[in-house]
N, C-alpha and C positions, 0 to 999 in steps of 0.2 A: 369193419374188420377188427376183430379182437387181437390186439398185440399180446404176445407172450411176455410174461415177466422174465427177468434174467435167470431166475432160478429154474424156469421151465425149459430154457434153451439148451441146445446141444453145444458142444465146444465149437463146432463149425459155425453155428448160428451166432454165437457170442463174438467170434472173431470177425464175422461179416458185419455185425452191428457196431463193433468198435471201429472198424474201418469206415463205416458210413458216418458215424458220429465225428470221427476225426476229420473227415472231409468237410462236413458241415461246419465244424469249428474253424477249419482253415479258410473257408469261404467267408464266414462271418468276420474273421480277423482281417481279411483283405478288404472287406467293405467297411471296416471300422466299427462294427457293431459289437462293442465290448461285452455287453450283458449276455448276448446270444452266444458269443464265443465261450464265455465262462460256463454257461449252462451245458453246452455240448462237451466241453472238457470234463466237467464233473460227471456227466452221464457216462462218458467213456471210462473214467476211472472206476465207477461203480460196476460197469460191465466187466472190466478186467478183474475185479475182486472175485467174480464167479469162476474165473479160470484158475484160481489159487486154492489149494487145499488148506483149509483153516488149521489143520493139525500141524502145519509147518510153522505157524506163529506160536511161540511158546511164552506163556505168561512169566513175567519176571525178567525176560530178556530185553535187551536194548537193540533198537533197529534204526537204520538210516531212514530219513524221510525223503522219498523221491519228490523232486520238485521244490524241495526246501533244503538245498544242500548246506551242509555244515550244522544242521540241527538233527537231534536224535530224540527218539521216543521210547519210553519204557512202558511195556505192556503190562497192565494189571490183570485184565481178563478179556475174553472174547465173547461177543454176543452177535450171532449171525455172521455177517461178513465184515463186521467192524471190530477193531481192536480198541479197547478202552484203556487209557493210561495218561501219562504226563510227558510233556516235552521237557527234556533235560535243560537246565540252565534258565528256564522260564519261571513264571510265577506259580507253577505247579497246580494249575487248574485242571481238573479231570476233563478229558475230551475224548472223542471217538474219531478214529481215522479208518477209512476203508483199508482192508488188508493189502490191497494192491499198491498202496502208497508206501508200504514198508519194505525196506531192503535189508538183507543180511549184512552185518558189519564185516564178516569174514570174507576174504577175497575168494573168488571162484565159486560163490554160491548164489 
């Protein structure tokens, strides 16, 4: 059976896949299988990136990093579902984050 890539999935299929991955991650965590837990978590984050309109991420803006509270990311450019830029206050190495990891700094957005 050929599995669809995230880019080929409908919103409903993506949401179902995210729920499935989160459940697998939860089970792996309960069993103490740390590597498997991390893989499922990352896959869920990537699937979530396909539910976000990339045009909502603006180069030059600073975003909160979900899962890394207190750290911020300045976006230089977008490529696919990844935002490329720098963590503020860090060593300023260029890195890419899935757009689903970025949160608006403004309240209510």
